[in-house]
VOZABA-484620 format. One record per atom (N, C-alpha, C): residue in one letter; x, y, z. Coordinates in pm, whole numbers, plus 50000, padded with zeros to 5 digits. Layout:
% residues N
AXYZ
...
% end
This chain:
% residues 513
M500844988050000
M500005000050000
M500885012550000
A500505022149915
A501265034549907
A501175042250038
D502225049550071
D502275057250194
D501775071450175
Y500975073850072
Y500365086850048
Y498925084650006
E498175095350001
E496765094249967
E496585088349828
T495775078049818
T495555071649690
T494285076949624
I494175074549493
I493065079449414
I491885069949427
P490695074849463
P489545065949470
P489175060749333
I488775047949327
I488405041749201
I486895042549183
N486475047849069
N485065049849040
N484425037448981
T483095037448976
T482385027248902
T482845027448758
L483035015448697
L483745014248570
L483225023348461
F481925023748438
F481395031548328
F480605043648374
E480945048848489
E480305060848540
E480745072848456
I479785079548390
I480095091248308
I480425102748401
P481595108748386
P482005119148479
P481235132148459
K481195140148561
K480675153648551
K481605161748463
L481005169448371
L481825177148278
L482615187948349
N483905188748314
N484795199048368
N485485206048252
P484775214948182
P485365221348063
P486685228348094
G487685225248012
G488975231848022
G489865227448136
V489445217048213
V490215213048330
V491615208248291
M491775202648169
M493055197548125
M493705206548019
K493205218648004
K493695227647900
K495185230647914
E495645231548037
E497035235248061
E497985223248064
S497445211348046
S498275199348046
S498885197247908
S500175198747898
S500855196747770
S502305192847796
P502895185347705
P504275181047724
P505265192047691
F506505189947732
F507575199247698
F507745199747546
V507985211647495
V508195213547353
V509635209547318
A509805203147204
A511125198847160
A512065210647141
A513295208847185
A514325218947162
A514725218847015
P515305229946967
P515725230246826
P516585218346786
A517485214046873
A518375202946839
A517585190046816
H516545187846895
H515715175846880
H514935176346748
Q514445188046713
Q513705189646589
Q514605187946467
E515715195046470
E516605195346354
E517225181746326
A517415173646430
A517965160246412
A517045151346328
L515755154946323
L514775147346246
L514405154146116
G515045165546087
G514755172845964
G513575182245974
F513135185546097
F512045194946119
F512595208646156
P511815219346138
P512275232646183
P512535232746333
G513575239846372
G513945239946512
G512965247346601
E512315257446548
E511335265346622
E510155268546531
L509095274046592
L507905277446515
L508265287146404
V507995283146280
V508375291446165
V507475303746156
D508005314246093
D507265326946085
D505925325446015
N505895317945906
N504665316045828
N503995302745864
W503905300145993
W503455287046038
W502025283745997
Q501125293845993
Q499745291045951
Q499705285645809
E500425292545721
E500475288445581
E501055274445566
K502155271845638
K502815258745631
K501925247645688
A501205250745795
A500325240845857
A499185237045763
I498575246945699
I497485244345606
I498005236545485
E499185240245440
E499815233245328
E500065218545363
K500555216045484
K500825202345526
K499535194345542
L498495200645596
L497205193945607
L496695189945469
G496815198745373
G496415195445236
G497185183745180
E498475183345209
E499325172245164
E498865159045225
L498545159245355
L498105147145423
L496745142445372
L495855151745341
L494545148245287
L494665141445151
K495585146145067
K495815139944937
K496465126244952
K497315124945051
K498055112645074
K497175101745134
S496235105745218
S495415096045291
S493935098245264
R493335089445187
R491905090145163
R491125088145293
A491675080045383
A491025077545511
A490875090345592
L491925098545596
L491865111045671
L490775120145615
Q490665120645484
Q489605128545420
Q488225123745465
V488035110545466
V486765104845509
V486485108145655
Y487525107245739
Y487345110345881
Y486935124945902
M487465133845820
M487125147845832
M485675150445791
D485185143045692
D483855145445638
D482765136745702
G483135125645763
G482155115345794
G481455116245928
C481975123646023
C481405123546158
C480025130146159
V479055123546226
V477685128846236
V477335132746380
K478375132946468
K478175137046607
K477145128346679
C477195115246655
C476235106246717
C476535103946865
G477765106046906
G478135104447046
G478515090547089
A478595081046994
A478925067247030
A480295065947094
C481205075147060
C482565074547111
C482735081547245
T481745089347287
T481905098847396
T482485092647522
D481885081547567
D482295075547694
D483265064047674
K483885063147557
K484805052047528
K486265055747552
C486545068547572
C487925073047592
C488255073247740
H489335066747776
H489765066047916
H490165079747970
Y490625088547883
Y491005101847928
Y489785110447959
F488715108947881
F487495115947916
F486905110348046
L486875097148059
L486345091048181
L487155095248303
G488465097048283
G489335100448395
G489375115248429
T489055124048331
T489205138448354
T487895146248353
G486935141648274
G485685149048259
G485795161048167
D486975163248108
D487155174448016
D486485170847883
P485475178447839
P484745174747717
P485615174347592
K486745181447591
K487615180847475
K488445168047471
N488305159747574
N488875146347569
N487855136047519
M486635140347487
M485755131747410
M486375130147271
P486445118147217
P487065116547085
P486485125946979
V485175127546976
V484565136046874
V485015150546890
A485145155347014
A485575169147037
A487045170947003
R487845160947035
R489255161747000
R489425161846848
Q488685153346778
Q488725153346632
Q488365167146575
D487375173446637
D486885186146585
D487915197346591
L488905195846676
L489965205846681
L490665206946545
L490815195546477
L491395195546343
L490305197446238
R489145191446262
R488055191946163
R487605206246137
K487575214846238
K487165228846220
K488115236346127
I489405233046138
I490395239346050
I490255233845908
Y490035220945899
Y489805214845768
Y488635221445697
R487525223345768
R486345229445707
R486615243745662
R487385251045742
R487645265145710
R488435266745580
Y489385257945556
Y490305259945444
Y490125250145329
F489315239445349
F489225229245245
F487805225845203
T486815233345253
T485435231145209
T484815244245164
F483875243245070
F483215255245018
F482445262445128
S481675254945207
S480865261145312
S481735267745418
G482855261445451
G483735267045552
G484445279645507
K484745280645378
K485405292445324
K484485304545324
Y483195302145293
Y482285313345272
Y481265315245384
F480975304545460
F480015305345570
F480575298145693
P481715302445741
P482405294845845
P481595292945973
K480895303346017
K480155302246142
K479015292246132
L478435290646014
L477305281545996
L477725266846008
V478975263945979
V479425249945978
V480485247246084
G480665256446176
G481615254446284
G483065254646242
A483365262246137
A484745263446090
A485465274446166
E486785272946183
E487575282846255
E488855286146180
D489325298346198
D490645302046149
D491715295346235
L492835292346172
L493965286546245
L494715297946314
T494535299046443
T495175309646522
T496155303446620
K496905312046689
K497855307046789
K497105300046902
E495925304946938
E495125298547043
E494695284547002
V494315283046875
V493945269946823
V495145260546824
L496295265646782
L497515257546781
L497855252746922
D497715261347020
D497985257547159
D497015246647205
E495755247447163
E494795236847195
E495185223747129
W495605224547004
W496105212546936
W497205206047018
Y498185214147055
Y499355208547123
Y498965202147256
S498025208047325
S497595202547453
S496765189947435
Y495675190747360
Y494715179647356
Y495115168347262
F495875171047158
F496355160047076
F497485152447143
H498015157847252
H498935150447338
H498225145547463
Q496905145047458
Q496085138047556
Q495315126847488
C495855121847382
C495315110347308
C496415100047300
S496175088147352
S497185077547349
S497125069347221
Q496255073647126
Q496145066846997
Q495785052147015
C494965049447118
C494635035547150
C493625029647055
R492805038046989
R491835034046888
R490615026846946
R490405027847076
R489205021847134
R487935028447080
C487985041547062
C486825048747012
C486415043746874
S487395039846792
S487095035346656
S486325022346655
V486505013946760
V485775001346770
V484275003846780
Y483895014646847
Y482495017646873
Y481885027646775
C482725034146693
C482225043846597
C481495036846483
P480235040146454
P479515033446345
P480125036146208
Y480945046646196
Y481605050046071
Y483085046146069
G483565040546180
G484955036146186
G485965047446189
I485555059146233
I486485070546238
I487555067846343
D488785069646304
D489945066046386
D490595078846440
T490335081746567
T490915093646630
T492435093146630
A492995081046640
A494455079846640
A495055085746514
E494445082946398
E494955088246272
E494865103546270
I493815108846329
I493655123346335
I494695129646427
S494925123346543
S495965128146635
S497345127646570
M497625116746499
M498905115446430
M499075126446326
A498005129346251
A498075139746149
A498355153346212
A497675156446322
A497885169246389
A499315170446441
R499835159746498
R501205160046548
R502215161546435
E501935154746323
E502845155946209
E502855170346157
I501695176546152
I501625190546110
I502445199346203
M502275197446333
M502995205646430
M504505203746420
D504955191346398
D506385189046379
D506915196746259
H506135197246152
H506585203546028
H506565218746033
I505925224446135
I505975239046149
I506855243246267
G507485233246334
G508455236546438
G507945236046580
K506835228846604
K506305227446740
K506125212546770
G507235205646791
G507205191446819
G507305188546968
Q507085175947001
Q507135171547140
Q508545166947175
K509075171647286
K510425168247329
K510595153247348
Y509695146947421
Y509855132947459
Y510045123947337
C509115124447243
C509195115647126
C510385119147037
N510565131847008
N511575135746911
N512995133946963
E513205136047092
E514515133547149
E514865118747140
I513895110147167
I514105095647159
I514385091347016
L513625096546920
L513865093046781
L515275096846737
G515745108046783
G517115112246751
G518155102546802
K517925096946922
K518855087246979
K518895074446895
V517725070146847
V517685057946766
V518425060146635
H518205071546571
H518905074446446
H520415074746465
K520855079846581
K522275081746605
K522955069046655
I522315061946745
I522965050646814
I522265037346791
G520915037346779
G520215024746753
G519235020546858
N519105028246968
N518105024847068
N517625037447139
N516475036147205
N515845047747270
N516675053547383
L517525045347444
L518295049747559
L519565057247520
G519945056347392
G521245061647353
G522375053247408
L522115040047426
L523085030747486
L524085026247380
P525365030047392
P526355026147290
P526645011247293
E527275006447187
E527514992247170
E528224985947290
K529304992047338
K530074986447448
K529234985147574
A528454995447602
A527604995247721
A526534984347710
L525974982747590
L524974972347568
L525574958547590
I526754956147532
I527404943147547
I527714940347694
N528254950247765
N528584948447905
N527324945447988
T526244952347957
T524984950248029
T524494935948012
L524534931047890
L524024917647862
L524964906847915
E526274909447916
E527224899947976
E526974898648126
D526714909848192
D526384909448335
D525104901548359
L524164903048269
L522904895848282
L523114880848264
E523974877048171
E524324862848154
E524864856948284
E525734864448351
E526304859748477
E525234858248584
D524284867648586
D523204866848684
D522354854348662
I522064851148536
I521264839348506
I522004826648547
E523294826048517
E524074814148553
E524174812648704
D524344823848775
D524404823148922
D523094817848979
E521984821548917
E520674817548968
E520314803248931
T520634799248808
T520164786348757
T521234775548749
G522514779648748
G523584770048727
G523784766348582
V523034772548492
V523094769848349
V523584782348277
K524514780648184
K525024791948107
K524064794647992
V523314805348004
V522374809647901
V522924822147836
R523194821547708
R523824832747637
R522804843047590
I523234855547587
I522484866547526
I523434873047426
P523534867547306
P524564871847210
P524274885547149
V525334892247111
V525234905247045
V526084904946919
N525504909046808
N526204910646680
N526874897746632
E526224886346651
E526784873746605
E526284870546465
K527194870646369
K526824868046230
K526474853246211
G525504850946123
G525104837346092
G524124831246188
A523684838846288
A522664833746380
A521354831646305
D520544822546355
D519244819946291
D518284831646310
I518294837346430
I517264847046469
I517884860346509
L517304871246459
L517594884646510
L516444888346602
L516754890446730
L515764895246825
L515814910446829
V514674916546805
V514544931146816
V513534933746927
T513984940247032
T513144941547151
T513264955747206
P512274960447283
P512384973947338
P513564975147433
S514224986547430
S515444988247509
S515164987747659
A513914989447700
A513574987747841
A513934973847889
D513924963947798
D514264950247834
D515704948747880
F516544958647850
F517964957647883
F518304962748023
F517354969548088
F517804975948212
F516774976948323
A515504975348299
A514514978848400
A513594967248432
E513104966948557
E512094957348598
E510704962548559
P509764953548521
P509914939048505
P510394934848366
H510764944648284
H511114941948145
H512274932148133
I513304934448215
I514504926148205
I514214911648236
D513214909048322
D512834895348351
D512204888848228
G511534896948145
G511024891848019
G512134888047924
L513194896447916
L514344893347832
L515004880347877
I515114878448006
I515654865848058
I514784854148010
G513474856248008
G512564846047958
G512814842747812
Y512994853147727
Y513314850547586
Y514574841947575
A515604846047649
A516894839247640
A516774824647680
K516004821947785
K515814808047829
K515054799947725
V514054806047662
V513294799247557
V514194795847439
F514974805547392
F515914803047282
F516914792147319
H517424792947442
H518384782847490
H517774768947487
Q516574767847541
Q515924754847550
Q515544749447413
A515224758547320
A514884754347184
A516114750247103
G517294754047150
G518524750547081
G518754758446953
V518214770646945
V518384778746826
V519454789346851
S520114793446746
S521074804346756
S520354817546732
W520724827546808
W520054840446799
W521004851546837
T520614863746810
T521474874946843
T520664887846854
V521204897146926
V520754911046929
V521724919246845
S521254929446779
S522114938346701
S522304951446776
S523534955646796
S523774968646859
S523414980046764
Y523424977446633
Y523064987646535
Y521564990246537
A520764979746558
A519314981046561
A518774972846678
S519094977246798
S518674969946917
S517294974146965
E516664983846899
E515414989646947
E514224985246862
A513234979046926
A512004975446857
A511014986946852
A510984995046959
A510015005946968
A510225015946854
N509115020246794
N509185029646682
N508315041646715
F508915051546781
F508175063246826
F507705072146711
A508175069346590
A507695076946475
A506205074746452
L505675063146494
L504245060746486
L503475071246564
F503995075146678
F503295084646765
F503205098546705
I504205102346626
I504175115746566
I503615115346424
G503185103546380
G502515102346251
G503395103146129
S504705101646146
S505625103446034
S506055090045974
Q505545086845856
Q505955074545791
Q507415075145744
D507895087145712
D509305088545674
D510215084445789
Q509895089145909
Q510675085346026
Q510505070446059
M509305065346044
M509065051046067
M509925042645975
K509985046645851
K510765039145752
K512245039045786
M512775050245833
M514185050845870
M514515040545979
L513575038646072
L513815029146180
L513625014746134
T512635011946049
T512464998346000
T513564994645901
D514055004545825
D515205002145737
D516424997945819
R516565003745935
R517695000546022
R517654985946065
I516454981246097
I516284967246136
I516594958046017
K516114961745899
K516384953745780
K517884952845754
K518574964145764
K520024964145740
K520744955145840
A520334955745967
A520954947246069
A520754932646035
A519554928945992
A519264915045955
A520124910545837
Q520284919245738
Q521104916045621
Q522574914845658
D523064924345736
D524474924345773
D524844912045857
L523924907645942
L524204896246029
L523884882945962
G523164883245850
G522854871045777
G521894861745849
V520914867345920
V519954859145994
V518894853545900
K518144843645952
K517094837345873
K515694842445907
R515534848146028
R514214852846070
R514364864346169
I513324872446181
I513304883846271
I512154881846370
I512474882546498
I511474880846603
I511454893446690
F510244898446717
F510084910246800
F509694906346943
G510264913747039
G509954911547179
G508654918247221
E508444919047351
E507194923947407
E507134939247402
C506474944447299
C506244958847286
C505064960847194
G504014967447244
G502774968547170
G502874976247041
H503334988747047
H503374996546924
H504494991746832
A505564985846889
A506604980046804
A506024968846719
W505164960646781
W504564949646708
W503584954946603
R502824965446635
R501914971046536
R502684976146414
V503764983446437
V504574988346325
V505144976646247
A505684966646319
A506274955146252
A505224947546171
Y504064945146231
Y503014937246167
Y502354944746052
S502034957346072
S501204964745978
S501974973145876
F503214976945908
F503914986745824
F505264982145770
M505934973045839
M507344970545808
M507564965445666
N506734955945622
N506904950645488
N506674961245381
T505684969845405
T505394980545310
T506494990945308
L506964994845426
L507975005245436
L509345000645389
S509744988445428
S511124984145409
S511284971045332
G510194965445284
G510284952845212
G510924954445074
P511194943345007
P510884929645049
P511934923945145
F511544913545217
F512454906445305
F512744892645250
D513004892145119
D513214879445051
D514554872945081
F515404879545158
F516674873745198
F516524864945323
L515354865045385
L515084856845502
L514514843345461
D514444834045556
D513904820845531
D512404822045501
P511964817745383
P510544819245347
P509594810645430
D510124801445509
D509274792845592
D508744799945716
Y509284811845745
Y508874818945865
Y508244832445830
P507214836345905
P506584849245876
P507524860745906
V507324871645835
V508104883845857
V507134894945891
P507204900246010
P508034895846122
P507314884846203
Q507914880646314
Q507294871146406
Q507354876746547
H506324874146627
H506304878646765
H506854867746855
I507544871746961
I508124862047054
I507054852847112
C505834857847130
C504764849247181
C504414838247081
E504444841246952
E504204831046850
E505274820246857
F506514824446872
F507634815046880
F507494806047003
T507244812047117
T507144804447241
T505944795047240
W504804799847193
W503604791447189
W503794779447097
D504474781346985
D504764770346894
D505594759446964
L506574763747041
L507404754047115
L506584746847221
I505714754047290
I504864747947393
I503954737447331
Q503344740847217
Q502454731447151
Q503184718847107
K504424720147068
K505224708747023
K505874701147137
G505654705747261
G506244699047376
G507744700947389
K508254711947334
K509694714347334
K510204720847463
L509294725847546
L509694732547669
L509224724547789
N510124722047880
N509794715448005
N509374726148105
L508094726248142
L507534736948223
L507004731848356
D507324738948461
D506824736048594
D505874747448635
K504584745448614
K503584755848640
K503554760048787
S503954750948876
S503894754049019
S504854765249058
A505824768148971
A506774778949001
A506084792549009
N504884793448951
N504114805848956
N502904805049047
D502884795049135
D501724793249221
D501554804249325
H502594812249346
H502464823249441
H501694834949382
M501274833649255
M500544844249188
M499214839249133
T498214848049134
T497004846249056
T496994857248952
L497044853248824
L497294862548715
L496034867048644
T496074879348595
T495174883948492
T496034889748380
F495414893248267
F496184897748151
F495594910648096
H496474920048068
H496104932848008
H496384932347858
D495314933547776
D495484934347632
D495984948347595
S497184949247543
S497744962147503
S497084966847374
C496824979847366
C495984985447260
C496474982247120
N497764984747094
N498264982946958
N498324968346917
V498474959447013
V498404945146984
V496954941246958
A496054945847045
A494654941747037
A493944947146915
R494174960046883
R493394966646779
R494214970246655
G495474966546650
G496294970146535
G497164959146481
S496904946546521
S497764935746476
S497064922446490
R497774911846458
R497354898046483
R498544889946526
M498294878046575
M499324868046601
M498834854546551
G499764846746501
G499394833446454
G498614833846323
D498044822546288
D497354821246160
D495834821146171
K495314824946289
K493874825046308
K493424838646360
P492244843446319
P491724855946375
P491624855346527
G491984866146593
G491944866446738
G493154860346806
G494144856646726
G495354850646784
G496074859846881
Q495944872946859
Q496604882446948
Q495994882247088
F494774877147100
F494144875547231
F494394861647289
E494304851647202
E494364837847249
E495764833047281
I496764836647200
I498104831347220
I498724835847353
P498704848947387
P499264852647517
P498574845647634
R497254844447628
R496534837747736
R496854822847741
A497024816747625
A497384802647621
A498754800347684
I499694809347659
I501014808147721
I500914809447871
I500154819347919
I500004821148064
I499414808648128
K498394802948065
K497754790948120
K498694778848116
A499644779048022
A500604768048012
A501684768848119
V501914780848175
V502984782548273
V502464786348412
C501154788048425
C500554792048552
C499314783648580
N499064781048704
N497864773648743
N496674782648772
N496954795448795
N495894804348840
N495764816348747
F494714816448666
F494494827348572
F493034831548574
V492784844648575
V491444850348573
V491434862048475
D490474862548385
D490314873948296
D489554885048366
M489834897448325
M489044908748371
M487704908948298
A486834918348332
A485494919148274
A485554919248122
A484594912348059
A484604910247915
A484604923247836
D483954933647889
D483904946247816
D485104955247844
T486174949447903
T487414956947925
T488624949847867
I488404939147789
I489504931447733
I489284929547583
H490224922347519
H490174919747376
H490034933047300
E489144933847201
E489014946147122
E488574958147205
A487874955347316
A487364966047403
A488334969947513
T489554965047507
T490504967547615
T490694982447640
F490874985747767
F491214999447805
F492725001447797
C493105013247755
C494515017047747
C495115018047887
C496415015847895
C497135017548021
C497155032248064
G496985041247965
G497005055547994
G498315062347961
G499325054547917
G500635060447891
G501135058647748
G500275053447659
G500705050847523
G500695063347436
G501005061447308
G500915072247211
G501905083647231
G503025081047298
G504005091647321
G503735099847445
L502905094647536
L502555101947658
L503345097247780
L504255087747762
L504965081847875
L506115090847921
T505775102647967
T506755112348013
T506235118948139
D507135122148230
D506725127248360
D506005140548353
D506235148348246
D505535161048234
D504055159148200
L503635146948173
L502225143848150
L501685134248256
M502265134548374
M501895124948477
M500425126148519
E499895138248519
E498505139948561
E497555132748465
I497685135048335
I496785128648240
I497025113548237
R498275109248254
R498575094948259
R497865088148376
T497905094648492
T497285088848611
T495765088248597
K495175099048550
K493715099348534
K493275089948422
G494075088848318
G493735080048207
G493805065348241
A494545061948346
A494665048048389
A493465043348469
S492595052548508
S491495049348599
S490605037748553
P490135037348426
P489275026048386
P489955012448398
R491225011648355
R491924998848369
R492134995348515
M492475004948597
M492665002248739
M491364997548805
T490245002848759
T488954998648812
T488684984048777
A488894980548649
A488694966748606
A489634957148679
L490864961448702
L491824953248775
L491374951448920
Q490944962348982
Q490534961649121
Q489364952049141
E488474951149043
E487344941949053
E487794927449066
V488754923248983
V489214909348991
V490154907149110
V490814917749157
V491604916649279
V490694913549397
E489604920949407
E488704919449521
E487824907049511
E487364903749389
E486404892949372
E487044879449340
Q488214879549274
Q488834867049229
Q490204864449291
G490664873349374
G491954871349440
G493164873149351
V493004880649242
V494124883249152
V495214890949226
T496454886549207
T497594893049273
T498504900449175
H498514896049047
H499424902048949
H498734903348813
M499214912848734
M498724914848598
M499904913948501
A499774905648399
A500804904048297
A500484912748176
A501534916748104
A501374924747983
A502504921447887
I502284924447759
I503314922047657
I503664935047585
C503704945847660
C504044958847604
C504944966247702
A506064971447653
A507014978447739
A506404991147796
I505634998447714
I505015010747761
I503985007647869
C503154997347847
C502164993547947
C502844990048079
K503884982048073
K504564977848195
K505184989648268
T505784998848194
T506375010648255
T505295019548317
Q504215021648241
Q503115029948290
Q502485024148417
F502195011248417
F501555005248533
F502455005648656
A503745003248637
A504665003848750
A504665017748813
K504385028048733
K504385041748781
K503055045548845
V501915041248785
V500625046048833
V499945036748932
M500305023948932
M499645014749025
M499735019349170
P500915024049218
P500965028849357
P500015040349386
K499705048349284
K498775059449304
K497345054549327
Y497085042049290
Y495785035849315
Y495845025449426
G496925025649504
G497045016649617
G497445002449581
I498025000549462
I498454987449416
I499974987749398
G500674977649449
G502124977449444
G502654977149302
M503754984349278
M504324985149144
M504874971749096
D505134962449190
D505644949349152
D504534939949106
R503294944949101
R502164936649060
R502014935748909
I502794943248834
I502814942148689
I504024933748649
V503804923748565
V504874914548526
V504884912748375
S506054909148322
S506184905348182
S505634891248163
L505004888948047
L504514875448020
L505664865448022
H506794869047958
H507914859647953
H508664858848085
Q508364867648178
Q508834865848315
Q508184853448376
L506924851248346
L506214839248392
L506794826748327
V507104827948197
V507754816848127
V509104813748189
S509854824348219
S511164822848280
S511084815448414
N510074818848494
N509904812248623
N509634797348607
A508824793848506
A508334780148493
A509274770948416
I510094776348330
I510894767948242
I511974760548320
V512124747648291
V513164739348352
V514264737548250
L515414743148279
L516494743548182
L517294730648180
D517694726648061
D518664716048043
D519464719447920
E520304710447875
E521104713247757
E520204714447636
P520464724047548
P519604725947431
P519664714147337
E518524711847268
E518494701347168
E519354705247049
N519874695046981
N520734697146866
N519884698046740
D519904709946678
D519114711846557
D519494702346446
E520824699446435
E521284690646329
E520734676546347
S520694672046475
S520134658846502
S518664658246464
D517944668946500
D516524669646465
D516334669246314
A517194676946246
A517094677346101
A517374663646039
D518414656546094
D518744643246045
D517594633646066
T516964634646184
T515834626046215
T514694628146118
E514374641146093
E513304644446002
E513604639245862
T514904640545818
T515284635845686
T515114620645676
N515554613245779
N515444598645780
N513984594245775
E513124601845849
E511704598645849
E511104600445710
E511534611545643
E511044614145508
E511474603145413
V512744598645424
V513264588045339
V512474575045362
A512244572045492
A511514559945526
A510094560145470
T509494572045473
T508134573545421
T508104571145272
V509104576745201
V509194574945057
V509424560245023
% end
């Protein structure tokens, strides 16, 4: 229990009392010129920023037919109103998805529609002023781009795409967000969000190898830059240094060890997270996915596997082939890309992992569906695999599992409150309030089902929960990595010999013929 006053948890779907403008002053630090210029954006707000902003909006409308539809299609039905965790947590009406969309839609109508040009007041059109820009910067950084509202919208309007467009416009006129843009600069320069140089990365992972051997008595390798390895693991840099993420990395390493496969991390492209998604820039996204492709080519790997990171998996699943393909230099027998959960579940199904479920008996688990995994990707070869595979793994390594309420999981999952580029301390208030719906759903199964821990497969979710759980009276150690559970349960022995397996399979084929 936290040693300070905790936040009371409300009834899950209680519509809050409206508090207009209560979050108006909540906004992240603005990017410094160096952060902007490193990405090719203006260092400061340009003199003709209105003209440039309208020009960029026009470019995005031509580029994306979907954005045009979103601007024209809303009928103000209100279906999205109570679906946003930030509105439920703050009561600020501009955190209703429809109201947040209208911040951009009013400008679109003013400059890109006949009625808005000549009868602006009749259609709710507005001039792009400094006050409007300030509202954009505040409220479009109070959207985690979780896309929950789009699930309930009868027209499928995606607020995330609108938020991304607004952020991209702001970057192009010199008003970017410090948190995202500083991180992107580090990846371009060094290869990971932390700015961790090659030597430091190698030393960190060598120390981790020693820790695993001290604990288990088994030498489990975490290789770096090994040419000719079968697998390139690309994982969020949080896995290299912080709890509970690092316990997940240990889990990956144990799984690879037990499977007897060769694998490696690349110091050139050690980062799975792609913060360019948050600022809506496909050019920046491509630069990061190109980096991963180059690492795979240089190391001569056969397959690429992504670790536990929600938006990293969405970018990998939905964008990587389009942005950086083809990946015809990889083994065609494996999907490009592949999620670590797919790899682990395949081994479990084949009986390749010796698991002791009782190792997790001190926990009763529930699972948090991360937004970008749930609503922006798939796993496996069946619809809904992104929901079923993680839960199947948990049930394979744990005896005690309970799902949260049905209307808070799967496609309807609530955001952790820290996604979409909001995982920065200068936005702690909106992060804490935005976590309220998920904390409520969690508290229900804690009280009614005896749940002690919640697992997740997203680095941002795990970081966010570790930070906000104490504010709701829940210990920060109650959030765990899914592969941390695998790590606990796996019984290590010497890895199987791939060549022997291959010989056996060949002999069986010959015998069959």
